[in-house]
ZALOLUM-381412 format. One record per residue (C-alpha): residue in three letters; chain; x negated, y negated, z negated. Coordinates in steps of 0.1 Angstrom, whole numbers, plus 5000, padded with zeros to 4 digits. Example, Ala and Ser with C-alpha at 12.3 -4.5 7.8 and 13.67 -1.06 7.14 Angstrom:
BEGIN
ATOM   marmi   sevo     xx     yy     zz
ATOM     Ala      A   4877   5045   4922
ATOM     Ser      A   4863   5011   4929
END
This chain:
BEGIN
ATOM   marmi   sevo     xx     yy     zz
ATOM     Met      A   5447   5071   5377
ATOM     Arg      A   5414   5071   5396
ATOM     Leu      A   5409   5036   5387
ATOM     Ile      A   5418   5039   5350
ATOM     Ala      A   5391   5067   5349
ATOM     Ile      A   5365   5041   5362
ATOM     Leu      A   5376   5015   5338
ATOM     Phe      A   5371   5041   5308
ATOM     Ala      A   5340   5054   5322
ATOM     Leu      A   5327   5016   5322
ATOM     Ala      A   5338   5008   5290
ATOM     Ala      A   5318   5041   5278
ATOM     Ala      A   5288   5031   5292
ATOM     Val      A   5290   4995   5280
ATOM     Gly      A   5298   5009   5243
ATOM     Ser      A   5265   5030   5248
ATOM     Ala      A   5244   5005   5266
ATOM     Pro      A   5210   4995   5246
ATOM     Gly      A   5218   4961   5225
ATOM     Gln      A   5248   4971   5216
ATOM     Glu      A   5261   4958   5180
ATOM     Thr      A   5265   4983   5152
ATOM     Ala      A   5290   4977   5126
ATOM     Pro      A   5275   4960   5092
ATOM     Ala      A   5260   4986   5067
ATOM     Gly      A   5247   4987   5032
ATOM     Ala      A   5218   5006   5041
ATOM     Ile      A   5193   5014   5069
ATOM     Ala      A   5165   5037   5075
ATOM     Ile      A   5136   5036   5098
ATOM     His      A   5144   5068   5114
ATOM     Gly      A   5177   5087   5113
ATOM     Ala      A   5205   5079   5087
ATOM     Pro      A   5201   5071   5050
ATOM     Ala      A   5201   5098   5028
ATOM     Leu      A   5229   5084   5004
ATOM     Pro      A   5266   5077   5014
ATOM     Ala      A   5280   5044   5014
ATOM     Ser      A   5298   5050   4982
ATOM     Phe      A   5266   5063   4964
ATOM     Asp      A   5269   5054   4926
ATOM     His      A   5230   5053   4918
ATOM     Leu      A   5197   5064   4929
ATOM     Pro      A   5190   5103   4924
ATOM     Tyr      A   5158   5095   4904
ATOM     Ala      A   5178   5069   4877
ATOM     Asn      A   5197   5079   4849
ATOM     Pro      A   5227   5059   4850
ATOM     Asp      A   5234   5061   4813
ATOM     Ala      A   5199   5054   4802
ATOM     Pro      A   5200   5031   4773
ATOM     Lys      A   5192   4995   4773
ATOM     Gly      A   5167   4977   4749
ATOM     Gly      A   5132   4976   4732
ATOM     Arg      A   5099   4966   4746
ATOM     Leu      A   5078   4982   4770
ATOM     Asn      A   5041   4975   4766
ATOM     Leu      A   5016   4978   4795
ATOM     Ala      A   4980   4969   4803
ATOM     Tyr      A   4960   4963   4835
ATOM     Leu      A   4921   4959   4841
ATOM     Gly      A   4909   4924   4850
ATOM     Ala      A   4924   4890   4846
ATOM     Phe      A   4950   4867   4866
ATOM     Asp      A   4947   4833   4881
ATOM     Ser      A   4982   4830   4896
ATOM     Leu      A   5017   4836   4894
ATOM     Asn      A   5025   4834   4929
ATOM     Pro      A   5018   4871   4946
ATOM     Tyr      A   5029   4857   4982
ATOM     Asn      A   4996   4834   4990
ATOM     Val      A   4963   4843   5001
ATOM     Lys      A   4945   4819   4976
ATOM     Ala      A   4957   4841   4949
ATOM     Leu      A   4928   4861   4941
ATOM     Ser      A   4945   4880   4912
ATOM     Thr      A   4981   4878   4908
ATOM     Ala      A   4997   4889   4874
ATOM     Gln      A   5014   4920   4880
ATOM     Gly      A   5050   4928   4872
ATOM     Leu      A   5064   4898   4889
ATOM     Val      A   5074   4919   4920
ATOM     Gly      A   5109   4934   4917
ATOM     Asn      A   5112   4924   4882
ATOM     Val      A   5113   4887   4888
ATOM     Tyr      A   5109   4885   4928
ATOM     Gln      A   5139   4903   4945
ATOM     Ser      A   5142   4909   4983
ATOM     Leu      A   5170   4911   5006
ATOM     Met      A   5172   4945   5004
ATOM     Ala      A   5157   4973   4978
ATOM     Arg      A   5137   5005   4990
ATOM     Ser      A   5145   5039   4977
ATOM     Ala      A   5115   5055   4962
ATOM     Asp      A   5130   5088   4973
ATOM     Glu      A   5131   5083   5011
ATOM     Pro      A   5103   5078   5035
ATOM     Phe      A   5116   5042   5044
ATOM     Thr      A   5153   5034   5034
ATOM     Leu      A   5166   5002   5024
ATOM     Tyr      A   5198   4998   5005
ATOM     Gly      A   5218   4962   4997
ATOM     Leu      A   5205   4940   4971
ATOM     Ile      A   5210   4901   4977
ATOM     Ala      A   5220   4910   5013
ATOM     Gln      A   5249   4932   5005
ATOM     Ser      A   5249   4946   5046
ATOM     Ile      A   5228   4944   5076
ATOM     Glu      A   5237   4946   5109
ATOM     Thr      A   5214   4954   5139
ATOM     Asp      A   5215   4970   5175
ATOM     Asp      A   5205   5001   5192
ATOM     Ala      A   5173   4982   5203
ATOM     Arg      A   5165   4965   5169
ATOM     Asp      A   5159   4933   5189
ATOM     Arg      A   5182   4915   5164
ATOM     Val      A   5194   4918   5128
ATOM     Val      A   5221   4897   5108
ATOM     Phe      A   5222   4899   5069
ATOM     Arg      A   5250   4889   5051
ATOM     Leu      A   5245   4877   5016
ATOM     Asp      A   5262   4891   4986
ATOM     Pro      A   5286   4860   4976
ATOM     Arg      A   5277   4869   4938
ATOM     Ala      A   5241   4868   4941
ATOM     His      A   5220   4839   4923
ATOM     Phe      A   5186   4826   4911
ATOM     Ser      A   5179   4829   4872
ATOM     Asp      A   5188   4792   4868
ATOM     Gly      A   5225   4799   4879
ATOM     Ala      A   5223   4783   4915
ATOM     Lys      A   5238   4805   4943
ATOM     Ile      A   5217   4822   4969
ATOM     Val      A   5225   4810   5003
ATOM     Ala      A   5213   4814   5039
ATOM     Ala      A   5193   4781   5036
ATOM     Asp      A   5170   4797   5010
ATOM     Val      A   5163   4826   5029
ATOM     Leu      A   5156   4806   5062
ATOM     Phe      A   5135   4782   5037
ATOM     Thr      A   5115   4816   5024
ATOM     Phe      A   5109   4827   5060
ATOM     Asn      A   5095   4796   5072
ATOM     Leu      A   5074   4792   5042
ATOM     Leu      A   5058   4827   5045
ATOM     Lys      A   5055   4828   5081
ATOM     Thr      A   5030   4798   5078
ATOM     Lys      A   5016   4801   5043
ATOM     Gly      A   5023   4837   5032
ATOM     Leu      A   5001   4869   5032
ATOM     Pro      A   4987   4879   5064
ATOM     Ser      A   5007   4908   5067
ATOM     Gln      A   5039   4882   5062
ATOM     Arg      A   5026   4860   5086
ATOM     Ala      A   5017   4885   5113
ATOM     Ala      A   5050   4903   5113
ATOM     Tyr      A   5073   4871   5109
ATOM     Ala      A   5054   4856   5137
ATOM     Leu      A   5072   4883   5160
ATOM     Val      A   5107   4868   5152
ATOM     Arg      A   5118   4848   5182
ATOM     Ser      A   5143   4828   5161
ATOM     Ala      A   5162   4825   5127
ATOM     Asp      A   5195   4807   5121
ATOM     Ala      A   5221   4808   5095
ATOM     Pro      A   5257   4806   5108
ATOM     Asp      A   5270   4802   5076
ATOM     Glu      A   5258   4798   5040
ATOM     Glu      A   5261   4835   5035
ATOM     Thr      A   5247   4848   5068
ATOM     Val      A   5212   4848   5083
ATOM     Arg      A   5204   4860   5118
ATOM     Phe      A   5171   4869   5132
ATOM     Asp      A   5164   4874   5172
ATOM     Leu      A   5138   4896   5176
ATOM     Ala      A   5138   4901   5211
ATOM     Gly      A   5106   4912   5231
ATOM     Ala      A   5089   4921   5195
ATOM     Asp      A   5094   4957   5206
ATOM     Asp      A   5092   4966   5170
ATOM     Arg      A   5117   4988   5153
ATOM     Glu      A   5100   4983   5118
ATOM     Leu      A   5106   4946   5120
ATOM     Pro      A   5143   4946   5107
ATOM     Leu      A   5131   4970   5075
ATOM     Ile      A   5103   4944   5071
ATOM     Leu      A   5126   4911   5073
ATOM     Ala      A   5149   4928   5048
ATOM     Leu      A   5120   4932   5023
ATOM     Met      A   5113   4895   5025
ATOM     Pro      A   5116   4880   4990
ATOM     Val      A   5140   4851   4982
ATOM     Leu      A   5126   4820   4970
ATOM     Ser      A   5145   4788   4956
ATOM     Arg      A   5143   4760   4983
ATOM     Ala      A   5150   4737   4954
ATOM     His      A   5123   4750   4930
ATOM     Thr      A   5094   4760   4953
ATOM     Asp      A   5065   4735   4960
ATOM     Ala      A   5063   4742   4996
ATOM     Ala      A   5036   4716   4998
ATOM     His      A   5014   4733   4974
ATOM     Phe      A   5023   4766   4980
ATOM     Glu      A   4988   4782   4990
ATOM     Asp      A   4974   4768   4957
ATOM     Gln      A   4967   4790   4928
ATOM     Thr      A   4995   4784   4899
ATOM     Leu      A   5004   4792   4867
ATOM     Ala      A   5037   4773   4869
ATOM     Ile      A   5066   4795   4857
ATOM     Pro      A   5084   4810   4890
ATOM     Leu      A   5120   4813   4893
ATOM     Gly      A   5134   4843   4909
ATOM     Ala      A   5167   4862   4914
ATOM     Gly      A   5158   4895   4895
ATOM     Pro      A   5167   4911   4862
ATOM     Tyr      A   5137   4894   4844
ATOM     Lys      A   5125   4859   4837
ATOM     Val      A   5089   4850   4828
ATOM     Ala      A   5089   4842   4789
ATOM     Glu      A   5053   4838   4780
ATOM     Val      A   5021   4832   4800
ATOM     Val      A   4986   4834   4783
ATOM     Pro      A   4963   4827   4815
ATOM     Gly      A   4944   4855   4823
ATOM     Gln      A   4954   4875   4793
ATOM     Arg      A   4990   4883   4788
ATOM     Leu      A   5023   4879   4808
ATOM     Thr      A   5056   4885   4791
ATOM     Leu      A   5090   4892   4806
ATOM     Glu      A   5123   4891   4791
ATOM     Arg      A   5158   4903   4805
ATOM     Asp      A   5180   4878   4823
ATOM     Pro      A   5213   4885   4802
ATOM     Asn      A   5231   4867   4835
ATOM     Tyr      A   5213   4888   4860
ATOM     Trp      A   5239   4891   4889
ATOM     Gly      A   5228   4926   4901
ATOM     Arg      A   5229   4946   4870
ATOM     Asp      A   5260   4965   4880
ATOM     Leu      A   5249   4972   4916
ATOM     Pro      A   5245   5009   4924
ATOM     Ile      A   5210   5004   4936
ATOM     Asn      A   5201   4991   4902
ATOM     Arg      A   5222   5015   4880
ATOM     Gly      A   5199   5033   4855
ATOM     Leu      A   5170   5012   4864
ATOM     Tyr      A   5155   4977   4846
ATOM     Asn      A   5161   4991   4812
ATOM     Phe      A   5139   4971   4786
ATOM     Asp      A   5148   4943   4771
ATOM     Glu      A   5112   4929   4773
ATOM     Ile      A   5082   4939   4792
ATOM     Arg      A   5047   4928   4778
ATOM     Ile      A   5016   4930   4801
ATOM     Asp      A   4981   4929   4782
ATOM     Tyr      A   4949   4924   4803
ATOM     Phe      A   4917   4940   4793
ATOM     Arg      A   4883   4933   4809
ATOM     Asp      A   4869   4965   4797
ATOM     Ala      A   4885   4999   4807
ATOM     Ser      A   4871   5015   4773
ATOM     Ala      A   4890   4988   4752
ATOM     Met      A   4920   4993   4772
ATOM     Phe      A   4922   5032   4766
ATOM     Glu      A   4917   5025   4728
ATOM     Ala      A   4945   5001   4729
ATOM     Phe      A   4964   5029   4744
ATOM     Lys      A   4953   5053   4718
ATOM     Ala      A   4962   5030   4686
ATOM     Gly      A   4999   5028   4703
ATOM     Leu      A   4995   4991   4716
ATOM     Val      A   5001   5003   4752
ATOM     Asp      A   5030   5026   4760
ATOM     Phe      A   5022   5041   4794
ATOM     Arg      A   4991   5049   4816
ATOM     Leu      A   4984   5063   4848
ATOM     Glu      A   4952   5080   4845
ATOM     Asp      A   4924   5080   4868
ATOM     Asn      A   4894   5095   4851
ATOM     Pro      A   4894   5132   4853
ATOM     Thr      A   4868   5139   4827
ATOM     Arg      A   4890   5113   4803
ATOM     Trp      A   4924   5134   4814
ATOM     Arg      A   4904   5169   4808
ATOM     Asp      A   4886   5159   4774
ATOM     Gly      A   4897   5124   4764
ATOM     Tyr      A   4930   5130   4749
ATOM     Asp      A   4920   5150   4716
ATOM     Phe      A   4930   5120   4693
ATOM     Pro      A   4956   5119   4663
ATOM     Ala      A   4987   5103   4682
ATOM     Ala      A   4983   5131   4713
ATOM     Arg      A   4977   5158   4689
ATOM     Asp      A   5008   5151   4668
ATOM     Gly      A   5031   5142   4698
ATOM     Arg      A   5031   5105   4696
ATOM     Ile      A   5012   5105   4728
ATOM     Leu      A   5026   5129   4755
ATOM     Arg      A   5011   5139   4791
ATOM     Met      A   5024   5152   4822
ATOM     Ser      A   5009   5158   4856
ATOM     Ala      A   5037   5146   4878
ATOM     Pro      A   5037   5159   4916
ATOM     Tyr      A   5047   5135   4943
ATOM     Gly      A   5054   5141   4978
ATOM     Leu      A   5036   5110   4997
ATOM     Pro      A   5007   5114   5021
ATOM     Lys      A   4976   5111   5000
ATOM     Gly      A   4961   5081   5020
ATOM     Ile      A   4925   5076   5017
ATOM     Ser      A   4898   5059   4997
ATOM     Gly      A   4862   5056   5005
ATOM     Phe      A   4832   5034   5010
ATOM     Ala      A   4841   5008   5034
ATOM     Phe      A   4814   4997   5056
ATOM     Asn      A   4820   4960   5069
ATOM     Thr      A   4813   4963   5105
ATOM     Arg      A   4808   4926   5109
ATOM     Arg      A   4773   4932   5095
ATOM     Ser      A   4749   4944   5122
ATOM     Ile      A   4734   4973   5103
ATOM     Phe      A   4768   4988   5104
ATOM     Ala      A   4777   4983   5141
ATOM     Asp      A   4766   5015   5154
ATOM     Val      A   4790   5043   5150
ATOM     Arg      A   4761   5069   5146
ATOM     Ala      A   4746   5052   5120
ATOM     Arg      A   4778   5050   5099
ATOM     Glu      A   4784   5086   5103
ATOM     Gly      A   4747   5094   5091
ATOM     Leu      A   4753   5072   5062
ATOM     Ala      A   4786   5093   5051
ATOM     Thr      A   4769   5123   5057
ATOM     Met      A   4748   5114   5027
ATOM     Phe      A   4779   5116   5004
ATOM     Asp      A   4778   5150   4984
ATOM     Phe      A   4813   5154   4974
ATOM     Glu      A   4806   5189   4962
ATOM     Trp      A   4779   5178   4936
ATOM     Ile      A   4799   5146   4927
ATOM     Asn      A   4831   5167   4923
ATOM     Ala      A   4814   5191   4898
ATOM     Asn      A   4790   5169   4879
ATOM     Leu      A   4811   5135   4876
ATOM     Tyr      A   4848   5147   4880
ATOM     Ala      A   4850   5181   4864
ATOM     Gly      A   4857   5197   4898
ATOM     Val      A   4893   5184   4901
ATOM     Tyr      A   4896   5166   4933
ATOM     Arg      A   4898   5174   4967
ATOM     Arg      A   4881   5157   4999
ATOM     Ser      A   4896   5134   5019
ATOM     Lys      A   4899   5146   5056
ATOM     Ser      A   4923   5121   5066
ATOM     Phe      A   4938   5087   5063
ATOM     Phe      A   4974   5110   5056
ATOM     Asp      A   4964   5137   5041
ATOM     Asp      A   4988   5163   5029
ATOM     Ser      A   5016   5154   5053
ATOM     Glu      A   5027   5160   5087
ATOM     Leu      A   5012   5127   5099
ATOM     Ser      A   4975   5141   5096
ATOM     Ala      A   4956   5151   5123
ATOM     Ala      A   4931   5171   5102
ATOM     Gly      A   4929   5206   5113
ATOM     Arg      A   4956   5201   5141
ATOM     Pro      A   4946   5199   5178
ATOM     Ala      A   4962   5170   5196
ATOM     Ser      A   4995   5177   5210
ATOM     Ala      A   5006   5168   5245
ATOM     Arg      A   5019   5137   5233
ATOM     Glu      A   4992   5127   5216
ATOM     Arg      A   4970   5131   5244
ATOM     Ala      A   4990   5111   5268
ATOM     Leu      A   4989   5084   5242
ATOM     Leu      A   4949   5084   5243
ATOM     Ala      A   4945   5088   5279
ATOM     Pro      A   4942   5050   5286
ATOM     Phe      A   4910   5054   5260
ATOM     Pro      A   4886   5078   5270
ATOM     Gly      A   4860   5085   5248
ATOM     Ala      A   4880   5068   5219
ATOM     Val      A   4884   5100   5201
ATOM     Arg      A   4856   5126   5197
ATOM     Asp      A   4862   5158   5210
ATOM     Asp      A   4859   5177   5179
ATOM     Ile      A   4881   5153   5162
ATOM     Leu      A   4906   5152   5192
ATOM     Glu      A   4905   5194   5190
ATOM     Gly      A   4911   5194   5153
ATOM     Arg      A   4880   5209   5146
ATOM     Trp      A   4862   5182   5123
ATOM     Ala      A   4860   5180   5088
ATOM     Pro      A   4837   5159   5063
ATOM     Pro      A   4803   5177   5057
ATOM     Val      A   4803   5204   5029
ATOM     Ser      A   4770   5204   5008
ATOM     Asp      A   4755   5233   4990
ATOM     Gly      A   4761   5215   4954
ATOM     Thr      A   4725   5208   4944
ATOM     Gly      A   4728   5173   4950
ATOM     Arg      A   4696   5177   4973
ATOM     Asp      A   4709   5195   5004
ATOM     Arg      A   4680   5194   5030
ATOM     Ala      A   4706   5205   5060
ATOM     Leu      A   4725   5173   5055
ATOM     Ala      A   4697   5152   5049
ATOM     Arg      A   4683   5164   5085
ATOM     Lys      A   4718   5159   5101
ATOM     Ala      A   4720   5122   5087
ATOM     Leu      A   4684   5114   5097
ATOM     Ala      A   4692   5127   5132
ATOM     Leu      A   4722   5106   5136
ATOM     Leu      A   4703   5075   5122
ATOM     Asp      A   4674   5081   5147
ATOM     Gln      A   4700   5080   5176
ATOM     Ala      A   4711   5047   5159
ATOM     Gly      A   4673   5035   5162
ATOM     Tyr      A   4660   5042   5130
ATOM     Arg      A   4630   5060   5119
ATOM     Leu      A   4613   5068   5086
ATOM     Arg      A   4583   5050   5081
ATOM     Gly      A   4564   5048   5048
ATOM     Gly      A   4592   5064   5029
ATOM     Ala      A   4616   5041   5042
ATOM     Leu      A   4642   5038   5070
ATOM     Val      A   4635   5010   5094
ATOM     Asp      A   4648   4998   5127
ATOM     Gly      A   4628   4992   5163
ATOM     Arg      A   4617   4959   5146
ATOM     Gly      A   4603   4972   5111
ATOM     Arg      A   4631   4959   5093
ATOM     Pro      A   4645   4985   5065
ATOM     Leu      A   4679   4996   5062
ATOM     Asp      A   4691   4982   5029
ATOM     Phe      A   4726   4969   5019
ATOM     Glu      A   4747   4960   4987
ATOM     Ile      A   4774   4982   4974
ATOM     Leu      A   4798   4958   4958
ATOM     Val      A   4819   4974   4928
ATOM     Lys      A   4845   4959   4904
ATOM     Asp      A   4843   4987   4872
ATOM     Arg      A   4820   5009   4855
ATOM     Gln      A   4838   5040   4873
ATOM     Glu      A   4830   5025   4908
ATOM     Glu      A   4797   5017   4895
ATOM     Arg      A   4789   5054   4885
ATOM     Leu      A   4801   5067   4918
ATOM     Ala      A   4783   5041   4936
ATOM     Leu      A   4751   5051   4919
ATOM     Ala      A   4752   5086   4929
ATOM     Tyr      A   4756   5077   4964
ATOM     Ser      A   4729   5051   4966
ATOM     Ala      A   4706   5079   4952
ATOM     Ser      A   4716   5103   4980
ATOM     Leu      A   4708   5076   5003
ATOM     Ala      A   4676   5071   4987
ATOM     Arg      A   4664   5106   4995
ATOM     Ile      A   4666   5093   5032
ATOM     Gly      A   4647   5061   5029
ATOM     Val      A   4678   5039   5025
ATOM     Ala      A   4679   5015   4998
ATOM     Ala      A   4716   5009   4988
ATOM     Asn      A   4717   4983   4956
ATOM     Val      A   4747   4986   4933
ATOM     Arg      A   4762   4953   4924
ATOM     Leu      A   4790   4951   4895
ATOM     Val      A   4810   4921   4896
ATOM     Asp      A   4842   4908   4874
ATOM     Asp      A   4876   4912   4892
ATOM     Val      A   4880   4878   4903
ATOM     Gln      A   4846   4877   4919
ATOM     Phe      A   4854   4910   4935
ATOM     Gln      A   4889   4897   4951
ATOM     Arg      A   4873   4863   4964
ATOM     Arg      A   4845   4883   4980
ATOM     Arg      A   4867   4909   4994
ATOM     Ser      A   4892   4885   5010
ATOM     Arg      A   4865   4865   5024
ATOM     Phe      A   4845   4897   5039
ATOM     Asp      A   4814   4886   5019
ATOM     Phe      A   4800   4921   5013
ATOM     Asp      A   4782   4949   5030
ATOM     Met      A   4800   4979   5014
ATOM     Met      A   4823   4982   4989
ATOM     Ile      A   4852   5010   4979
ATOM     Gly      A   4887   5005   4993
ATOM     Ser      A   4917   5023   4988
ATOM     Trp      A   4944   5028   5017
ATOM     Ile      A   4977   5039   5002
ATOM     Ala      A   4996   5060   5027
ATOM     Ser      A   5031   5060   5033
ATOM     Pro      A   5055   5085   5049
ATOM     Ser      A   5066   5059   5073
ATOM     Pro      A   5032   5039   5084
ATOM     Gly      A   5041   5006   5101
ATOM     Asn      A   5035   4971   5103
ATOM     Glu      A   5011   4974   5071
ATOM     Gln      A   4987   4990   5097
ATOM     Arg      A   4981   4957   5114
ATOM     Asn      A   4969   4941   5083
ATOM     Arg      A   4946   4969   5078
ATOM     Trp      A   4932   4981   5110
ATOM     Ser      A   4943   4954   5140
ATOM     Ser      A   4919   4933   5160
ATOM     Ala      A   4941   4902   5149
ATOM     Ala      A   4936   4913   5110
ATOM     Ala      A   4898   4914   5117
ATOM     Ala      A   4893   4879   5120
ATOM     Met      A   4918   4869   5093
ATOM     Glu      A   4907   4860   5062
ATOM     Gly      A   4926   4876   5031
ATOM     Ser      A   4938   4906   5054
ATOM     Tyr      A   4929   4942   5043
ATOM     Asn      A   4910   4949   5074
ATOM     Ile      A   4879   4946   5052
ATOM     Cys      A   4861   4973   5075
ATOM     Gly      A   4865   4947   5105
ATOM     Val      A   4878   4973   5128
ATOM     Ala      A   4885   4957   5163
ATOM     Ser      A   4896   4983   5188
ATOM     Pro      A   4922   4983   5220
ATOM     Ala      A   4929   5016   5213
ATOM     Ile      A   4939   5014   5174
ATOM     Asp      A   4961   4981   5185
ATOM     Ala      A   4978   5004   5210
ATOM     Met      A   4986   5032   5187
ATOM     Ile      A   5001   5009   5156
ATOM     Ala      A   5022   4990   5184
ATOM     Thr      A   5033   5026   5195
ATOM     Ile      A   5039   5033   5158
ATOM     Val      A   5062   5004   5151
ATOM     Ala      A   5081   5007   5184
ATOM     Ala      A   5089   5044   5182
ATOM     Ser      A   5122   5054   5182
ATOM     Gly      A   5124   5090   5175
ATOM     Arg      A   5104   5111   5148
ATOM     Asp      A   5086   5132   5173
ATOM     Asp      A   5069   5100   5190
ATOM     Phe      A   5060   5085   5156
ATOM     Val      A   5043   5114   5143
ATOM     Ala      A   5024   5118   5176
ATOM     Ala      A   5015   5078   5173
ATOM     Ala      A   5006   5084   5135
ATOM     Arg      A   4983   5115   5143
ATOM     Ala      A   4965   5095   5172
ATOM     Leu      A   4959   5066   5150
ATOM     Asp      A   4945   5089   5124
ATOM     Arg      A   4922   5105   5150
ATOM     Leu      A   4909   5070   5160
ATOM     Leu      A   4903   5061   5127
ATOM     Leu      A   4886   5090   5120
ATOM     Ser      A   4862   5089   5151
ATOM     Gly      A   4852   5053   5141
ATOM     Phe      A   4837   5063   5108
ATOM     Tyr      A   4847   5032   5093
ATOM     Ile      A   4847   5046   5058
ATOM     Val      A   4829   5072   5036
ATOM     Pro      A   4859   5093   5030
ATOM     Leu      A   4859   5100   4990
ATOM     Phe      A   4887   5121   4974
ATOM     Tyr      A   4923   5122   4959
ATOM     Ala      A   4940   5141   4930
ATOM     Pro      A   4969   5164   4940
ATOM     Asn      A   4991   5151   4912
ATOM     Gln      A   4996   5120   4891
ATOM     Trp      A   4981   5120   4857
ATOM     Val      A   5006   5102   4831
ATOM     Ala      A   5001   5095   4799
ATOM     Tyr      A   5029   5078   4777
ATOM     Ser      A   5044   5073   4743
ATOM     Ala      A   5068   5097   4731
ATOM     Glu      A   5093   5069   4723
ATOM     Leu      A   5098   5063   4764
ATOM     Gly      A   5123   5086   4783
ATOM     His      A   5122   5094   4819
ATOM     Pro      A   5145   5109   4845
ATOM     Asp      A   5141   5148   4850
ATOM     Lys      A   5135   5138   4890
ATOM     Thr      A   5102   5125   4901
ATOM     Pro      A   5110   5106   4935
ATOM     Leu      A   5092   5113   4965
ATOM     Phe      A   5071   5079   4961
ATOM     Gly      A   5058   5091   4924
ATOM     Val      A   5065   5080   4887
ATOM     Thr      A   5087   5049   4888
ATOM     Leu      A   5088   5031   4858
ATOM     Glu      A   5116   5010   4862
ATOM     Ala      A   5139   5041   4857
ATOM     Trp      A   5121   5048   4824
ATOM     Trp      A   5139   5035   4790
ATOM     Arg      A   5129   5033   4753
ATOM     Lys      A   5147   5063   4733
ATOM     Arg      A   5172   5048   4708
ATOM     Arg      A   5159   5054   4669
END
């Protein structure tokens, strides 16, 4: 009996050991369990009875020079391809922080340590030309994107030790040593490209060749830089999957590009565009008094969403010597007069950003650091300022006059510490060189904001020249870090992970095309990102995210701007939408055109 008991104990120990395989599952969550049962019929924000048919007319500002959304040289890729034409191994639910459900891969299998992952492909899955999707296509895509894909893809896929295909419906990745619990999910979001149709040799080049994907739509028309039309694939293999039921309801999606924001709005007013996410508060308040809105052909809603609000800001390119000193950056940031700008330019509707994860449990704003956070930050003394560590810091508040002398004095004191002095009305360094720089903007709205900021800086002798360029030139200069200052936006996920490497890691700072536009290179930040992606429990994850927030705030890498608490949506009354708005906000693939 004692021997039997010992054997049972050993069996139990082996069964709970790290690295044990779990059974294949149709879903995976970054932390905890997926919200939906294996037998779910449709996503909670989709209407399974939504009518199919009709055309959706969309508009975007700018132009496009490529139909490949996965390479660096595509300065401006046509919108609407990812998800509609290209689809991934698994699909994300917009109503959960980070949970994926089966799509091209009908199941995922991993272990407790998440140092290996196996995908089993749906045997029904095929490309739009009818060719079956097999494991060789997945391996082809992985190897191609690992060497020629986006910086975020290259960085993540480089962590994979090996990949192989035991059979044509199974793909296996060895992740040992990566110490990255998010990596199986990142791999699950990998698009699947056709090895027979993709030009691997010229993959990095801009291309307007019609792509072949495995999604519900095919590209029907391309007018370079002006228009893209997608049409439903009647032979789409995945139309009856639970993850797709009630989604992709339009027969056709037409996307027109406009060089001018006013012209794009006029097209919406005239009924040529069906849907608009409004980002101009003055227009939202005063600009919808036109016939179609008055008689009910155009409807509006202010849609709440549960995501962390992320952050937008004037980004300092710290690769420039004038922005190398954190005290200079803080001084320049102090001169952004949010109270005056919000009242005079935006009708007072915005809230000032105070965190990189605003309005969420991941935000450090107003919270003293926990014992967990302090332990994470202990190897990096001085990396977080005391007031930020204690949760006391907030962006400066002006008197709203546009000429707050107290803020100007504070800014000058900080710049004085960084070696700048006022001389003849100009702020100069120790060698007499004036503090001047260029603010790069891509549209009139950014220009208006930048000019207001520039006027405030001029009060303390700083010359900030605002330069408006077209979208293509803007993207080219951004990807090459060829700017002094520009406006950047960092959308926040409720489950930040590998994307933080592309935004803030030392490796990304030197990688052309990455979104580390500020040039952040900090061992402490690198360590916090690594801790976030390796966190196995929610408490450790939240502590690491807050610690990262404190490090970024302490670095004053951007001048924080503001955010709207809700999404402002205007749309044609001919469109229908589900009653539920998911966590991630309005999800257009769940909308439909009403039957007449």
